[in-house]
C-alpha positions, 0 to 999 in steps of 0.5 A: 499499499505504501509503494502505491500511495507514493506512486500515486502522489506523483504518477496520477497528476503528472499523467493527467496533465500529459494526457491533456497535453497529448489530446491538445496535440490530437485535436488542435487544428491550430498549429504554428511553426513559431511562438508569438514572439510579439506576446511574449516580449510584451508580458516580459517587458510589463511584469520585469519593469514593474516587479519590485525586488521584494516580490522575490521574497517568497522565494527567499522564504521556501529557501529558508524553509528548506535550509532551516525547518530540517534542523530545527523541526525536522518532524514538522518538515518530513510530514508537511514540507509539500504544504510549506512548499505550496504555502510560499508559492500561494504567498507569491501567486494569489497577489501576483494574480490579483495584481497582473491578472492575465500577465501573471497567468501567462508566466505561471502557465509558461514556467509550468507547462515549459519548464516544470512539468518536463523537469519533473517527467524527465527525473522521474523517468531517470529515477525509475529506470536507473532504480531498477538496476541493482548491482550485488556484491559491491566492494568495500569502499576503500579510497581507490574504489571510491575515487574509481566510482566517482571518476566513472560517474563523471564520464557517464554523466555527460551521456545519460544525463547528471540525473541518469549518472547520479541515480544509477550509481549512488546505491552502489556507492552507498552500499560500498561504504556501508561499513566505513565510519566516515561517509558524509564526504563521499556523497558531497563529493558524488554530488559535486562531480556525478550530479553536476560537473560531469554534465558538461560535454554534451547537452544530454548532460544538464539542462542548460546546455540542452536549451543551448542546443535548442537555440542553435549550439551544435550538439558536440559543441560543448565538448569544448568545455572538456579542458574546464571539465578535465581540469575541475574534475581532475583537482576534485578527484585528487582532493577526495582521494587525499581526503578519503585516504586520511579518513580511511586510516584514521578510523581504521580498517572497516568491518568486512575482509578487504581480501575477499573480491566479492562477486559482482553481479547485475540484475534489472539490466534491461533497464538500460534500454529504458534509460536510453530510450529516455535519453533518445527521446530527450535528443529527438525533441530537439532535433525533430521540428514538428510544429507547435500548438497553443494551450491557455496562450502557451506555444508548446512544441508538439515534439516536447509532448511526444518526448514526455509521452515516450518518457512515461511509457519508459516509466510504465516498461520499467515498473512492469517488467522489473521485479519488485524484489529488485527495487526492494533489495536496491532500497528504492523508494518513491520518496526522493522524487516526491520530495523533489516534485513537491519543493521544486513545484514551489521553487518554480512558482516562486522563481518567476519574479527574479526570473522575469526581472533578469529578462527584463534586462536594463528596464527591470529591477535587476538592471544594476546587475545586468549592466555589469556583466560584459566580459566572460569572467563575469558571465561566468560568475554571475550565471553561475552564482544565480544558477546556484538558487534559480534554475539554471536552464532559464538563467542560462537562456537569459544570459545567452540572449543578453550576450547576443543583444550586446554583441549585436547577434542573432540566434541564426548566426549562432550555429555558423560563428560555433561551427566556424563558418563565420569567423570574426572578432565578435564571433570569437568573444561570442564564443568566449562568453558561451563558455563562461555561461555554459561552465558556470551554469553546470559547475554552480549547480554544486554550490547548493542542494537546489542548484540541480535536482539530483543534489536533492535526490542523492541527499534524499537517498543518502539519508534514507540510507542512514548517511548523515548528510549535512543541512542546506548551509552545512552543505554550503560550507563544503561547497564554498570551502573546496568549489569556490577556490577552485572557481577563482582558479578556473577564472584565472586559467580560462577566462582572463 
């Protein structure tokens, strides 16, 4: 019953919404190939110029709730985090709708139809398929074993997504370290590398890079970020190995025989087919232009709807074809995806004013911030810092468009510049800026638990398996202390 309740909480709502979208696709006779740019621009200009800074206070409220409730009222938080998220969402949405009416409704529908629903469907698909793969006989988590697992996850993240790689390897990583006294640092570095930095090399790796792909960035152009990713990953892996070796010796040999080589067996391997199906659907939605339709004034790409339907089909097949015992032995529950779904539903609502003010550029309340962003290092730090707290995909797109406006370029020219067809000083400047935007959006996602959705899911799974994870601010002490100095080093090496 518990299994069914947890599955039903997520699945029924999402399935009904996707069924509605699919029905509109089939029934609608009003198809268009381009969004109504004038309508969108009018909405953005109007709201972005009029929203005050304090309209972002509900977003601050939900962040503080995520940070403080688990520390000071853990029982209340565990039972009512969904209600708390809804409270902050409504605190913003009700006055927003009352004052701005149609424009406000457009923004809310826009972020849920185009961002939140596809976001949670993709996470749900990757979470379900990867949770059906069980690795038995995992070796004891020695420093070398753990470092190798982190390296494998970092490599996989660019090809099956940070969420896919994180959900595939987090449980084997936890089981490998079940006898270790000190475990928290391993999960923290797992979030740094597998859930974030590893997803730098392809549009499949992280949502902001996929968004760039949809706006003209060639699929393999992001391989140009390999020096940045390799530099950061190598330093982090060396730091981790040194720290883990120290803690391994300090705690003494873990329980269990390190000399015995366990017989590794993988069950539920057919779920790799569903993982590949999910990533194929994501890639298809970016390459196949099947027109669009309008739902309550929001223009939705038909290919995106088919993508979501395919992902839901992969979820259904994964659940139906995987023995329940495999998921039970894998420690699989629906709680992590439920927590992410509820909390990010509130986060996506409350980030509307911040994103709208950013899109308004020099006309919005964040004009001072927008005006100082000129050089690649500025784009790296500002895009990154905002991506640590806001959704990194729309943040990426905001500064992507800002860079085009600053340089007098159009999206039509992006592909030609990045493919080397157009060679100019302006083109080279754009390439340098785009590297800063891309690296900032991906790397800084590791700074907070909400910087990237896998962060929250990894933390939740670790806590379910009795790993004491740091609080919101405790995690930031790790990330700021380790990552921020490396970001300064990245700036000096690549952006100055």
